[in-house]
N, CA, C and O of each residue as an XYZ file, in Angstrom:
520
protein
N       0.988     -1.160      0.127
C       0.299      0.014     -0.090
C       0.869      1.307      0.249
O       1.411      1.412      1.350
N       0.823      2.401     -0.606
C       1.151      3.298     -0.922
C       0.784      4.340      0.307
O      -0.360      4.549      0.712
N       1.985      4.946      0.812
C       1.539      5.847      2.077
C       1.307      7.106      1.569
O       1.811      7.416      0.490
N       0.568      7.934      2.230
C       0.335      9.295      1.796
C       1.172     10.458      2.298
O       1.210     10.717      3.500
N       1.869     11.189      1.359
C       3.044     11.998      1.350
C       2.336     13.054      2.689
O       1.142     13.265      2.899
N       3.235     13.455      3.259
C       2.699     14.661      4.297
C       2.226     15.808      3.616
O       2.630     15.998      2.469
N       1.563     16.473      4.054
C       1.141     17.803      3.274
C       1.898     19.043      3.824
O       1.811     19.584      4.927
N       2.622     19.322      2.804
C       3.388     20.856      3.477
C       2.908     21.689      4.186
O       1.750     22.012      3.920
N       3.607     22.373      5.379
C       3.203     23.012      6.292
C       3.770     24.441      6.028
O       4.966     24.604      6.267
N       3.058     25.466      5.573
C       3.138     26.584      5.074
C       2.607     27.962      5.937
O       1.430     28.314      6.008
N       4.012     28.802      6.708
C       3.554     29.670      7.309
C       3.579     30.841      6.517
O       4.642     30.979      5.912
N       2.832     31.628      6.355
C       2.511     32.959      5.796
C       2.412     34.128      6.490
O       1.385     34.299      7.146
N       3.319     35.033      6.490
C       3.359     36.220      7.436
C       3.773     37.587      6.952
O       4.474     37.557      5.940
N       3.499     38.783      7.445
C       3.885     39.833      6.856
C       4.853     40.631      8.127
O       4.419     40.947      9.235
N       6.181     40.833      7.648
C       7.052     41.097      8.697
C       7.144     42.686      8.888
O       7.931     43.199      9.684
N       6.137     43.517      7.963
C       6.136     44.875      8.168
C       4.950     45.408      8.298
O       3.953     44.689      8.345
N       4.871     46.847      8.381
C       3.486     47.506      8.533
C       2.866     47.915      7.018
O       2.166     48.899      6.775
N       3.285     46.963      6.144
C       2.688     47.044      4.715
C       1.536     46.697      4.868
O       1.234     45.665      5.468
N       0.486     47.705      4.218
C      -0.968     47.162      4.455
C      -1.694     46.613      3.117
O      -2.860     46.882      2.830
N      -0.943     45.907      2.438
C      -1.691     45.253      1.363
C      -1.763     43.910      1.718
O      -0.797     43.260      2.115
N      -3.063     43.423      1.558
C      -3.508     41.906      2.061
C      -4.007     41.042      0.956
O      -4.354     39.870      1.108
N      -4.020     41.717     -0.193
C      -4.916     40.870     -1.272
C      -4.084     39.912     -1.507
O      -4.494     38.764     -1.336
N      -2.700     40.132     -1.958
C      -1.991     39.384     -2.577
C      -1.585     38.077     -1.873
O      -1.483     36.951     -2.359
N      -1.364     38.525     -0.521
C      -0.830     37.283      0.592
C      -2.392     36.316      0.800
O      -2.326     35.087      0.787
N      -3.550     36.934      0.959
C      -4.783     36.105      0.912
C      -4.747     35.143     -0.536
O      -4.980     33.937     -0.459
N      -4.473     35.715     -1.680
C      -4.612     35.148     -2.761
C      -3.548     33.562     -3.068
O      -3.804     32.439     -3.501
N      -2.117     34.362     -2.495
C      -1.441     33.108     -2.323
C      -1.688     32.034     -1.255
O      -1.460     30.829     -1.366
N      -2.177     32.666     -0.236
C      -2.308     31.550      0.698
C      -3.612     30.676      0.187
O      -3.469     29.455      0.120
N      -4.771     31.213     -0.144
C      -5.428     30.492     -0.714
C      -4.911     29.304     -1.991
O      -5.163     28.099     -2.021
N      -4.292     29.944     -2.762
C      -3.738     28.914     -3.791
C      -2.898     27.903     -3.315
O      -3.048     26.787     -3.812
N      -1.925     28.084     -2.337
C      -1.181     26.996     -1.521
C      -2.106     25.871     -0.693
O      -1.721     24.703     -0.636
N      -3.303     26.284     -0.078
C      -4.259     25.249      0.423
C      -4.836     25.107     -0.527
O      -4.481     23.928     -0.506
N      -5.562     25.177     -1.611
C      -6.411     24.775     -2.651
C      -5.379     23.561     -3.573
O      -5.879     22.628     -4.202
N      -3.730     23.848     -3.469
C      -3.197     22.861     -3.966
C      -2.773     21.703     -3.120
O      -2.062     20.866     -3.675
N      -3.127     21.500     -1.733
C      -3.108     20.665     -0.421
C      -2.468     20.995      0.396
O      -2.410     20.202      1.335
N      -1.802     22.049      0.501
C      -0.949     22.516      1.377
C      -1.543     22.769      3.036
O      -2.719     23.116      3.145
N      -0.860     22.621      4.065
C      -1.725     23.306      5.227
C      -0.908     24.852      5.393
O       0.312     25.012      5.349
N      -1.876     25.840      5.580
C      -1.398     27.102      5.464
C      -1.559     27.605      6.756
O      -2.711     27.822      7.132
N      -0.654     27.827      7.486
C      -0.908     29.028      8.831
C      -0.558     30.319      8.476
O       0.564     30.716      8.161
N      -1.673     31.002      8.554
C      -1.495     32.789      8.120
C      -1.387     33.311      9.442
O      -2.341     33.369     10.218
N      -0.163     33.713      9.717
C       0.283     34.604     10.620
C      -0.239     35.938     11.032
O      -0.368     36.405     12.164
N      -0.567     36.556      9.616
C      -0.709     37.856      9.438
C       0.303     38.849      9.775
O       1.411     38.492      9.373
N       0.304     39.909     10.343
C       1.653     40.712     10.388
C       2.297     40.340     11.751
O       1.574     40.362     12.747
N       3.373     40.060     11.846
C       3.992     39.993     12.863
C       5.723     40.321     12.748
O       6.419     40.411     11.736
N       6.063     40.442     14.064
C       7.620     40.818     13.895
C       8.770     39.571     13.692
O       8.554     38.389     13.959
N       9.958     40.091     13.189
C      10.611     38.939     12.698
C      10.789     37.652     13.906
O      10.811     36.463     13.591
N      10.896     38.111     15.200
C      10.958     37.164     16.159
C       9.889     35.954     16.570
O       9.916     34.853     17.120
N       8.951     36.840     15.967
C       7.270     36.077     16.491
C       7.308     35.279     14.793
O       6.585     34.309     14.567
N       7.859     35.619     14.162
C       7.464     34.782     13.109
C       8.277     33.362     13.093
O       7.760     32.294     12.766
N       9.606     33.528     13.492
C      10.364     32.394     14.022
C       9.772     31.380     15.135
O       9.627     30.161     15.036
N       9.476     32.224     16.216
C       8.621     31.229     17.281
C       7.580     30.448     16.765
O       7.459     29.247     17.006
N       6.841     31.093     16.074
C       5.603     30.580     15.170
C       6.004     29.284     14.128
O       5.305     28.297     13.900
N       7.154     29.554     13.651
C       7.371     28.727     12.730
C       8.024     27.500     13.683
O       7.741     26.349     13.350
N       8.736     27.672     14.649
C       9.128     26.470     15.354
C       7.831     25.888     16.070
O       7.780     24.658     16.045
N       6.918     26.442     16.615
C       5.831     26.025     17.230
C       4.921     25.044     16.413
O       4.362     24.035     16.843
N       4.888     25.625     14.965
C       3.936     25.052     14.067
C       4.576     24.008     13.413
O       3.865     23.246     12.758
N       5.969     23.786     13.465
C       6.797     22.924     12.794
C       6.467     23.196     11.365
O       5.762     22.295     10.909
N       6.694     23.975     10.656
C       6.341     24.137      9.463
C       7.580     23.871      8.460
O       8.758     23.914      8.816
N       7.103     23.573      7.070
C       8.165     23.328      6.173
C       8.734     24.412      5.354
O       9.811     24.444      4.758
N       7.700     25.388      5.450
C       8.075     26.617      4.539
C       7.796     27.797      5.420
O       6.988     27.647      6.337
N       8.430     29.058      5.223
C       8.153     30.310      5.725
C       7.894     31.368      4.452
O       8.902     31.632      3.797
N       6.611     32.013      4.030
C       6.243     32.632      3.162
C       6.319     33.933      3.582
O       5.467     34.178      4.436
N       7.249     35.152      3.208
C       7.035     36.453      3.896
C       6.343     37.178      2.713
O       6.607     36.870      1.551
N       5.323     38.289      3.078
C       4.845     39.017      1.977
C       5.356     40.455      2.331
O       4.859     41.150      3.217
N       6.298     40.779      1.618
C       7.336     42.031      1.675
C       6.635     43.248      1.025
O       5.688     43.202      0.240
N       7.310     44.413      1.522
C       6.689     45.402      0.822
C       7.739     46.848      0.702
O       7.260     47.955      0.951
N       9.204     46.686      0.295
C       9.902     47.305      0.182
C      10.870     47.534      1.323
O      12.052     47.710      1.026
N      10.518     47.551      2.546
C      11.360     47.416      3.807
C      12.005     46.504      4.052
O      11.307     45.528      4.323
N      13.394     46.265      4.109
C      14.384     44.811      4.339
C      14.664     44.525      5.689
O      15.051     43.408      6.035
N      14.497     45.446      6.465
C      15.182     45.451      7.804
C      14.563     44.401      8.657
O      15.286     43.854      9.490
N      13.213     44.023      8.546
C      12.661     43.046      9.324
C      13.089     41.558      8.815
O      13.079     40.539      9.505
N      13.545     41.692      7.169
C      14.000     40.664      6.743
C      15.267     40.164      7.253
O      15.437     38.990      7.580
N      16.151     41.072      7.317
C      17.584     40.792      8.089
C      17.244     40.278      9.426
O      17.794     39.204      9.671
N      16.469     40.758     10.384
C      16.304     40.575     11.747
C      15.763     39.194     11.597
O      16.199     38.303     12.327
N      15.005     38.992     10.862
C      14.150     37.695     10.799
C      15.038     36.434     10.505
O      14.911     35.474     11.264
N      16.066     36.351      9.303
C      17.031     35.538      8.954
C      18.162     35.562     10.203
O      18.898     34.589     10.364
N      18.240     36.662     11.014
C      19.294     36.284     11.980
C      18.650     35.652     13.082
O      19.370     35.028     13.862
N      17.244     35.710     13.316
C      16.433     35.035     14.343
C      16.639     33.134     13.892
O      16.995     32.210     14.623
N      16.285     33.128     12.575
C      16.475     31.752     12.326
C      17.705     31.248     12.633
O      17.746     30.286     13.401
N      18.739     31.711     12.179
C      20.196     31.631     12.514
C      20.363     31.075     14.028
O      20.690     29.935     14.360
N      20.061     32.154     14.837
C      20.166     32.034     16.346
C      19.234     30.907     16.964
O      19.698     30.255     17.900
N      17.902     30.620     16.490
C      17.398     29.541     16.911
C      17.561     28.239     16.339
O      16.937     27.297     16.828
N      18.719     27.988     14.858
C      19.194     27.091     14.513
C      18.009     26.494     13.835
O      17.789     25.284     13.904
N      17.346     27.206     13.270
C      16.276     26.484     12.343
C      16.839     26.763     10.701
O      16.813     27.841     10.107
N      17.306     25.549     10.227
C      17.808     25.642      9.136
C      17.218     24.537      8.107
O      17.769     24.262      7.042
N      15.999     23.933      8.581
C      15.683     23.121      7.376
C      14.254     23.550      6.858
O      13.426     22.807      6.331
N      14.144     24.770      7.090
C      12.954     25.385      6.502
C      13.342     26.400      5.450
O      14.262     27.217      5.433
N      12.368     26.116      4.556
C      12.167     26.771      3.060
C      11.901     28.093      3.245
O      10.886     28.285      3.916
N      12.631     29.335      2.772
C      12.185     30.726      2.957
C      12.129     31.270      1.828
O      13.082     31.450      1.069
N      10.756     31.628      1.612
C      10.277     32.498      0.180
C       9.713     33.555      0.386
O       9.256     33.838      1.493
N       9.641     34.347     -0.664
C       9.164     36.050     -0.378
C       8.595     36.303     -1.586
O       8.908     35.816     -2.673
N       7.753     37.081     -1.339
C       6.614     37.805     -2.220
C       6.027     39.273     -1.881
O       6.317     39.891     -0.856
N       5.255     39.688     -2.782
C       4.944     41.523     -2.512
C       5.351     42.161     -3.667
O       5.614     41.734     -4.791
N       5.353     43.440     -3.099
C       5.599     44.469     -3.777
C       7.126     44.730     -3.987
O       7.495     45.874     -3.720
N       8.040     43.873     -4.410
C       9.395     43.679     -4.399
C       9.698     44.040     -5.893
O       9.231     43.486     -6.888
N      10.727     45.260     -5.831
C      11.201     45.665     -7.020
C      12.092     44.381     -7.538
O      12.490     43.579     -6.692
N      12.415     44.179     -8.978
C      13.173     43.103     -9.433
C      14.439     43.452     -9.130
O      15.186     42.480     -9.025
N      14.974     44.581     -8.941
C      16.178     44.831     -8.765
C      16.615     44.454     -7.153
O      17.752     44.153     -6.790
N      15.741     44.527     -6.530
C      15.876     44.103     -5.011
C      16.242     42.540     -4.801
O      16.841     42.163     -3.794
N      15.881     41.759     -5.717
C      15.912     40.215     -5.664
C      17.204     39.703     -5.101
O      17.232     39.103     -4.026
N      18.407     39.964     -5.910
C      19.421     39.321     -5.625
C      19.874     39.638     -4.269
O      20.547     38.795     -3.678
N      19.517     41.027     -3.562
C      19.898     41.364     -2.305
C      19.090     40.526     -1.065
O      19.483     40.422      0.097
N      17.840     39.955     -1.653
C      16.925     39.377     -1.038
C      17.436     37.960     -0.780
O      17.325     37.474      0.345
N      17.972     37.309     -1.750
C      18.633     36.154     -1.999
C      19.876     35.804     -1.450
O      20.146     34.626     -1.216
N      20.823     36.921     -1.176
C      22.057     37.059     -0.474
C      21.509     37.181      0.710
O      22.367     37.057      1.584
N      20.552     37.353      1.086
C      20.327     37.417      2.994
C      19.519     36.343      2.978
O      18.653     36.573      3.822
N      19.310     35.210      2.441
C      18.914     34.019      2.545
C      17.725     33.414      2.061
O      17.587     32.194      2.142
N      16.725     34.250      1.495
C      15.695     33.918      0.843
C      15.963     33.103     -0.581
O      16.700     33.449     -1.504
N      15.184     31.983     -0.479
C      15.508     31.013     -1.275
C      14.848     31.604     -2.835
O      15.653     31.792     -3.747
N      13.914     31.775     -2.983
C      12.891     32.731     -4.094
C      12.261     33.665     -3.822
O      11.799     33.805     -2.689
N      12.085     34.521     -4.765
C      11.408     35.793     -4.502
C      10.202     35.899     -5.659
O      10.483     35.899     -6.858
N       9.066     35.974     -5.251
C       7.953     36.105     -6.090
C       7.281     37.630     -6.542
O       6.139     37.829     -6.129
N       7.797     38.499     -7.201
C       7.439     39.837     -7.311
C       6.003     39.687     -7.917
O       5.519     38.605     -8.248
N       5.271     41.109     -8.043
C       4.170     41.098     -8.674
C       3.933     40.378     -9.758
O       4.946     40.234    -10.442
N       2.921     39.838    -10.203
C       2.389     39.196    -11.417
C       2.923     38.050    -11.375
O       2.931     37.645    -12.537
N       3.350     37.331    -10.740
C       4.047     35.768    -10.470
C       3.021     35.057    -10.728
O       1.973     35.523    -10.282
N       2.928     33.891    -11.407
C       1.921     32.805    -11.694
C       1.957     31.977    -10.563
O       3.020     31.457    -10.223
N       0.585     31.738     -9.746
C       0.123     31.070     -8.341
C       0.817     29.858     -8.944
O       1.786     29.589     -8.235
N       0.712     29.045     -9.939
C       1.301     27.932    -10.003
C       2.743     27.559     -9.896
O       3.279     26.523     -9.505
N       3.179     28.576    -10.306
C       4.681     28.647    -10.315
C       5.418     28.688     -8.887
O       6.522     28.181     -8.686
N       4.488     29.507     -7.725
C       5.074     29.394     -6.505
C       4.348     27.966     -5.836
O       4.844     27.691     -4.743
N       3.584     27.290     -6.158
C       3.343     25.900     -5.815
C       4.164     25.117     -6.514
O       4.650     24.189     -5.868
N       4.372     25.175     -7.277
C       5.826     24.056     -8.046
C       6.762     24.329     -7.698
O       7.655     23.491     -7.823
N       7.056     25.527     -7.127
C       8.579     25.746     -6.461
C       8.487     25.161     -5.109
O       9.492     24.559     -4.730
N       7.712     25.206     -4.495
C       7.373     25.005     -3.226
C       7.413     23.058     -3.139
O       8.204     22.456     -2.413
N       6.639     22.542     -3.820
C       6.635     21.096     -4.063
C       7.984     20.636     -4.437
O       8.502     19.776     -3.723
N       8.834     21.241     -5.794
C       9.730     20.957     -6.265
C      11.195     21.078     -4.903
O      12.284     20.507     -4.963
N      10.833     21.733     -4.127
C      11.961     22.169     -3.187
C      11.972     21.196     -2.235
O      12.992     20.756     -1.705
N      10.711     20.806     -1.979
C      10.411     20.003     -0.660
C      10.592     18.510     -1.030
O      10.528     17.709     -0.098
N      10.815     18.032     -2.313
C      10.902     16.797     -2.742
C      12.282     16.643     -3.011
O      12.711     15.572     -3.439
């Protein structure tokens, strides 16, 4: 008998005061519809995101960004401090394409700027976890 694969657990959070909610809600719904378990954290500080990720034992952390990256640096520092190195970290939101290399240098695995295809986000997560 074939065993059922574990459903990926994805934490979605906004680490800044950006008030744009539509995109993150659409992505959360697409991930859920693809069979992933989505934990929507809402607006959390960097340390709260890491604490929630540990408590919820997530496979993926998706950050909804709005152009301010100080919280991303804090977040990545908290991940390292808490020895969370087995979690895929992705980001999306209103991110200028020229900022993507900087975010990847910080440790973000992949960045999905405005207009990204929802299926490409689902595929990236599934491919990265397998």
